[in-house]
N, C-alpha and C positions, 0 to 999 in steps of 0.2 A: 539429727536435725541440727545440733550444734555444729557439727563438722561442716555441713553444707553452708550454714550461715558464716562460719569463719572463712571457709574457702571463698565464698562470695565476696566478703569484705576484702580479703587478700587480693582477689582478682580485680576488684574495683580500685584498690590502691595502686595497682600496677598500671591500670588504664588511665589514671589521672596524670596528665603531663606535669612533670616537675618544673619548678621555676628555674630559669637559668640564673646563674650567679652574675652579679654586676661586678665588673672589674674596672677600677680606676687607676690610671698610671700617669705619672708626671712625664712631661716631655720637654725637650729643649734642643736648640741647635741654631743653625744659621740659614737664611734665605739669600739668594743672589738672583734678583729679578730684573728682567730687561723689558722695557716698553717696546712693543713691536711697531714697525712702520704703520702709519694710519691705514693704508690700503689693504693690509693683511687681515684686518678684522672689520669689514664695513658694517657689520651688524652691531658693533660695540661703539656707541657714539663717543665715548671718552677714551677709547683705545683698549688694547689687550696686553696683558703682561704674561711673560713666560719665563720660568727660571728653574733653578735646581735647589734642592733642599738637602742640607746635611743634618746629622743628628738623629733624634728619635723618629722623625718622619722622613728619613732618607728616601729621596726619589725626585719627583718633579712637582712643579706648581704652576697653575695658570690662574689668572684673575682678571676681572674687569670692574671698572667703576660704575656704580649705579647712580651716583650724584657727585657733583663737583661744585663747591660753593666757595669762591675766593672772597677774601675780606680786603678792605682798603689797606690794611697793614701788610698785605702780601701773604698772610697765612691762608691756608686752605682747609676746609672741612670736606671730607669725602665719605661716601658709603661704598661698599664693595662686596663682591662675591669671590671667594677663592675655592679652588678644588686642588687638593693634594693627592698625588698618586705615589704610593710607596713602592719600594723595590719588591716588596712581598706581593704586590698586585692588589692591594686594598686602596680605597679612596676615602677621603674625608672632605665633606662639603661644609662651607662656612658662610656666614653673613657677618659683615663687620662695618665698623666705622673707624675713621682715623682723623687725626689732627696733624697737619703738616705745618710746622713752624718755619716761617721764612728765614733763611740765613742770608742769602744773596741771590741774585737772579739765577734761577735754575737749580738752586740748592735748598733742601729742606731737611729739618729734623723731623722724623716720623714717629708717631706714637699711635699704635693701632691695636684694637681689640677685635678678635674674630670669635664669634659664637658658633660652635659646632652644631650643625643641624642634621647630621646623618652622614651616610656614606655607602660604601659597598663592602662586600666581604665581611671580615670581622668587625668593621665599623658601620655596618648597616643600621645599628641602633644607637650610634654614637651621640653623646652629648658632651658638653664641657666648653672650655674657652682657651684661646691662645692669645697671649699678649706679645706684641712685637715692638721693638725699639730699634731705630736705625736712621739711615741717611738716604735721601734721594739726591742723586748726582746728575747734573746736566738735564734736568727734567723739562721737557717741552713736548708738544703734541708729536707723537710718533717717535720719540727718542728718550733715552735716559736709562738710568739704572737705580735700583733700590738695593741696599745692603742692610739686612736686618738680623737681629738676634731674636729668637722666640723662646718663650717659656709658657707652659700651660698644663692642663690636665684633660685627658680624654677618658670618658667612661663608656663602657659598652657591655652588652650581654655576652657571656661566654657559654 
């Protein structure tokens, strides 16, 4: 009887799924983003951004603004959604907000925080945040470029 009970407990232990380990890694690199012409993304009222990513998230990025609030000083507050596609074939999705400090017409200093809200592949359970600092050059509807450096942490189930 003891053997049957022990065998039953052993089988039950094997049947219970084990918890996946959470892995957190630091990331850093650079983004080079271009604002696409207005007609290329008619469903994005504030435009669409497309660019390449160097560093830990090596691959491509696309983004769109969900709000754009200019101030009398020329500074701008924005909210946005980004999607990163790594060369490994994984994706990270973020929601963020940024403050663009006016430098001169068309030029801004950018300070942005992106909150990771999931992804695909190894990042399907991803959480964390990415902080970007950079410059917006020749920014206007349907044109311009953002050059940013990023640092952050991504956590996911392994």
